[in-house]
N, C-alpha and C positions, 0 to 999 in steps of 0.2 A: 580287559584293555589287550590290545591289539602288541603282536610279536615285534621287539625292538627292532630299528633300522642299524643296518652297519655302523653308521654313523655314532649313535647311542648306545652299542654295545661296545667301540672303539672307545667312547668318555667313560662309560662305567667301569670298564676292565683301568681305565688308565689314573682315576681316582683309586682304585681298590690298589693300584699298584705303588704311587705316593705315599697311602697311608700303611701299607704293608712294611714299604722300606722304611719309614719313620717310627716304625717302632710300637705303631699302637694295633689294637688287636681288630679283627673283623668286625664286630660285634660295635666294638667301640664308637668303629670310622661309622658302621651305619646308622648311630646314633648321632653323629656330629653332621651327617649328611640329610638327616632326617631334620636338624635343626633350621639348614638351609633352605628348603624346598617349600614354596607355597601350597596351600592346599590344591589337590589334583592328582591325574596320577602318577605323578613321578613320586607323589607322598603316600601314597599308599602303596606302590610298589616297596618302594623303601621299608614303612610299617611293615608288610607282609616279610618282606626278606629278614626284618632284626627279629618280629617275636618266633618266628620259624625256624632260624637259628639259636636263637635261647632257648629254645624248647631241644633240637635237635643236638646242636653242636658242631652242623656240619654245613659248610656254606653251599657246595653242591646238594644238597638236600632243599635247602631255602630256594636255590635258583630255579629245580624244579619245579617245587612248587606254585610259581607264580605264571609258568607256562607263557611265557615271555621270551624267554631265553630258549637258542638253540640248544637241541641236544647233544650235540659235539665239544658246543662249549663247557655244557655242564660235567660231562663225560671227563674233559682234560681239568677241568678245578679237580674234581673227586680223583683225576690220578695226583694231582699236585697237591693235595690236602694231605694223602698215604704216604708219597714220596718225600716228604716235606719240602718242597720246593715252591710252593703255591707264588712266591714275589716270582719267579723266573716266570711260572706259568700265565699270570696274569701280564706280564711284560710284554711275552712271547702273542698272547691272547690280543694284546691291544695294537702291536703292529700288524698282526693277521685280518683284524677287523676293520685296519686305517686302509690297509691294500685294497679292500673288498670293499669299501665307501668310495675310493679313487676310482679303481673300473669301475662302479657302477654310474659314478659319475660322468667318466669318461664315456661309456654307451649311450648315457642321456645324451649327453652334447652332440653327438654320432647322429643320432635320429633327430634333434629336436630343429635343430638347423635346416635341414635341409628340407622338413616336411612345412616348416612354417613357411620358408621361401617357399615352395612348393604351392603351397594355399593361398599365399598374397599374390604369386604371378598366375595364379590361376581365376582368382577374384579379376585380377586388370584385364585378361584376355574373354571373361565372360562379360565385364563391361562393353569393352569394346564391341562385341557381339550383340548384347542386347542393345543397349544404349546409344552408339555409335555409328555402327553402321544404317539403322533406320533414321537415323539426319542425315546419310549422306544420301541414301535413296531418296528422299524429299527434294536435293538439288538434283540428280541426276534428273528426276521427274519432271521438274521445273525446266528443265535445260532440254528435256524432249526426248529423253530416253531411259536408260533403268541399268540395274545391276546385273552383269552376265560372269558368265565361267566361275572363276573361282569365289568370285565376291559374292557373287547373285546364291550360289551353293551358301555361303557362309551366313549369309541375312535370311534364308530359308532355315537354316539351323536356329539363326537368334530368334526367327517368328516363330519357330516350335517353341523352343524353351520357355517363350515369353508366356506361351499358349498353356503350357503343361509346367506352371513355375509350382502348382502346388506338390505334384508328384517330386521335381527335384527338390523343391525346400523338406519334403519327407523323406528323397532320399539323405540328405546332407544332415537333417535328425540324424536317422540313421547311423550315417558314418560316425558322427558326433559320440551318442551313446555305445556305440562300439568299441569307439578311441577309447572313453571313458573305464569300459567293462573291461576290455584288453590290459588297459593302464594300471588301475585302481584295484581291480577283483581278483582275490587267490587263483579263483579257477580261470579268468581270462589268460591273468601271468601264465598259468600253466601253457594253456592254449598257444600262446606267443613263443614262449622258450621250443615247444616240440616244433611249432613251424621252423623258428630259427635254428634248431639243429638240422634240420634238412633242406632248407632254402641257401642256394647255391652262391649267391654274395657273402653267407652269415656262418653257414657248416663249419668252414675253419676255419672260423674265429671260435666260435663256441665250444668247438674240441680245443684249443688252446688255453681257453678261459679253465676247464674244468681239469688240463693236465696240471696249469698253474695252483688252481686251488689244491689238488693233490699233492703236486711236491711242497707246497706251505705244511698241507696238513702230516705230512711226512714228518719235515722239520719238527714242527712241533711238538709230536707226538716223541719222534727220538729223541729231542731236545730235552723231556721232562723224563726221561731214563726207562723209556717204553724199548723191548724186545722188537723185531722186526715184524714178527706176524703180528702182535697188538698194534703196533703203527700203520700196518696197512688195511687193518679191518677199523678203523679209528678213521682214516682217509679217506674212507671209504665214502662215509658218512658225508661229506663235502661236497662229493660228485653227485648230479643228477643226470647227466648226458650219458644215452644208453648206450652210448659205443666205448665211448671211455670205461662207465661203469663194469661193461662185460670184459674191457681188457683188464682193470682191476682184478674181476673176477677169476681170470687164469693165470694171473699172476699169483693171487694168493693159494689157488691150489698146486701149480705148478712148485711153488715155493714149501708147501706145507707136505711135497711129495719128495725133496731132500734137493729141487735144482739150485741152481745160484741165482741167485735175486738179480741183479742186471742181466742175467741171459734171458731169465725167466720174463722181466719187463721189454726186454727186446724182442724177445719170439710173440709176446703177447700185443705189442704194437703201441703199449704207452711212449717208448721212450728209442730212439734209435740213434745211431751215430754217434756224434761225440757226449752226445749226455749219456747217452747206454756205456759209454766206457768213464766219465766222470763220476758214475754210479758202482763202476767196478773198482776203480781205484780209492773212490772214498769206503767202500766196502771193505777191500782189504787194510788201509791203513787205517782203521777205526774213527773215520772222521764222514761218515754215512750224512748226518743233520746236517755239517757244513756246506754238505754237497749239495743236499737238497733244496737247503736257502740258496745256492746261487743258481741251481737250477731254475727255481722260484722267480729268482729276481729276471733272469733272463726271457722266461716264457711274459713277463709282465712288460719286458721291453719290447718283445717280439706283438706282445696285442696293443701295445700304445702305437706303436710304428705303422700296423697294419690300417689301425683303427683313424689315425692321420693320413693314410695312404689313401683310403678310402672315401674321407672326408674331400680331399685335395682332390680326388677326382671327380667326385658326385657335385660337388659346387659349381666349379665351371661346368656340367656337362648339363645339369640342370637349366644353369642361368642362359647356356644359349639355345640349349632346345626352346625356353618358355620365350627368348629374345625374338628367335626366327620365327616362331607362331604369332608372336605380336608384329612381328615385322614385316610379314605375309600379309596379315590380315590388311594392315593399312597401306600397304601397297598395291594390294590390289584393287583396292580405291583409288587411290592418290594417284595413279599412271595411268585410269582411263580419265579422270578428272583432268588433269593434266592437258591429254592427247583433245578433248575438248573445247577448254578454253583457250588451246594454240589454236583451235580452228576457226572459233570464234573469232581471236585477234585478227 
């Protein structure tokens, strides 16, 4: 069974939260959830959790045994069990994975629409080049002339593409397979993430996403009763961005050396300006967990705004470029044709 998605994790945590708040034990809750599920992966998962927990008595051990739950979640559940705050931890995990799912959906929508639009407009342009221009060429030949200049060059390109159609079909199939590999395979997604960390349009937003996850993880850890050192170690598990990961490691080293948390984070480059001041105030007032939650929400708002801004700029830009390209192709043919028809008239 493959790892659960953020939406599935949020749903699972939410169900456990409701069960625990109603006074039902986790083991009895799994039994109730099993009865409502049809045969399949979901029922297998519940059965595995039920029998493992019946044997060990620990939820975090049962979660680890399935290999479908993230290590961070298993660690947080273990902390919740030992501290007696499992209900609070499950509620916080529900909120955390809902935010992760919302972020993933925003990123997918930001990528999907421009790609689909680019594909459709490209097909329109290819049809113009391969099918429409040859028809105009025949009309011009019947009128005793031919396509020249830009229209002639585009016609030659269309003829070349038609003659080498198998090559271009092969390239199209390769690109489709590559897209599926990058989207659905773990190795492909890893390559795509690495690319996004360095690409000039995405490197800033991926760093913000990593900081948002780190902030959310710190809030969850501190709110569960962990100290700062343990919170930093746990929150680091959520981050994959190499630059932010290095900054967190540097912060941990400085805190272990006895430096102030806010100053350590500022010097390491994780937070600066108002965020560093908020952490300093939160540390002094004993409300650091609430501050980390506020910072997480602020990062989420910034990420959503930045994604919306990219889409708002990308959509009209793509439409303008592709529309101009299609218009130039048609005008390069229509204007000489209109001139010939005028001379004939």
